[in-house]
N, C-alpha and C positions, 0 to 999 in steps of 0.2 A: 592328279591322282590317276594311276593306271588301274583299270578294272579287268580282272581275269576270271574266267570260268576254269575251275579245276575239276576234272571228272575222270573216272575210270569207266570204260564202256566195253561191253562184249561185242563180238562180231554181229550179233543180231540187235544191237542198240540197247541192250539191257543195262540199267544202272542200279536196280534194286528189286528185292523181293521181300515182302512182309517187313518193310521198314529197316532193311539191313542189306549189306552187300552180299551177293550170292557167291562170293569167292573170298579167299584170304591171300593177298599178295604182299608179303612182308616188305619187299623192296619198294612197292608203290606206296605203302603206308609210311615208310621212312621218307620217301620223296615228298609226300603230302605234308608231313610234319616239318621238313626242312624249309619248304618254300612258304608255308603259311605262318610259321612261328613269328610272333610279334606283330602280326598283321590282323586287321579286322576280317572276320569271316561272316559272310551273309548267307543265310539259309532259311528254309521254311521250318514251320513248327515240327513237322514229323521228322525231319532230319535232326533237329536239335534233340528231340525226344529219343532218337535212336542211340545217343551217346549215354554211357553209364553215368558220366559226369561231364561238366564242361571241359573242353580241351585246354591244357595249361598255356599260359602266355599268349592268348589270343582274345580279342574282343569278339563276343558272340552277338551278332545282330540277327534277330529272328523276325521274319515277316510272317504275320498271321492276320486273318480276318477276325479272330477270336479276341474280343475286347476284354474278356475275363481271364486271359492267360497271362500269368505273371511268374514265370519260373525264376529260381535263383540262378545267377551266373549268366544271365542274358539280358540284352537290351531289346525290348519289344517295340516293333514298328508295324505299321499297317500298309506300307507301300514301299516299292523299290526307291522312289524318290526320297523318302525319309531315311532309308538305309544308306543311300549314297551321301546324303547331307551329313550323316554322322561320321562318314568315312573321309570326308573331303580334305581333312588336314593330314591324312596319311599318304605316303608315296604310292602305296598299292593296297588294294583290297581284293578279296577272293570270294566269288560266289561258289558255294560248295554243294548246292542241291536244295531240294529235290527237283523233280521234273518241271513243275510249274515255275519254280524260281529260275531254273536254267532258261526256260522259255522267255521269261521277262529279261534276263540278262543277255541273251543272244543278240538283242537289238542294240545293245549299248557297250558291250565288252570290247576291250582293246585286243584281247587274245584269249585263246583256249589252251590250257595245259591238259592234254589228252593222253591217257594211258589206254592203249588198246589191249583188251583181254582176248586172246586168240582162242576163244571157245564160244559156244552158244549156250544160253541158259533160259530156263523158265523165269518169268518175271511178272511184276505188276507195275513196274515203273521203267520208263524208257527215256533216253536222251532225245530231246526234240530235234 
């Protein structure tokens, strides 16, 4: 299985503000959809909670320390090792955020799918 990080990042390393993207780039969202469709997506709890509903046709694997978190539409795990074990039979999986999950993934990913946003933004979440 290949493991990729997929991220959009501003010039100053921003990836999020208040649990959302600080920009709207239609082409980047279309690209994200096209490459992740049908693949497992690995994320942290806050990233999952930022979606209005689970993204269609993708297995949502959520890494959280919260043992009482059981949302509909996601598989809950408590480590990157568990997330990767669930994805091992797929040809590719994607780590989609947030910052702490990217930090874990940087050590083991095969590649990074990076969209550079050519502006700087205020933020509370940065790419490691």
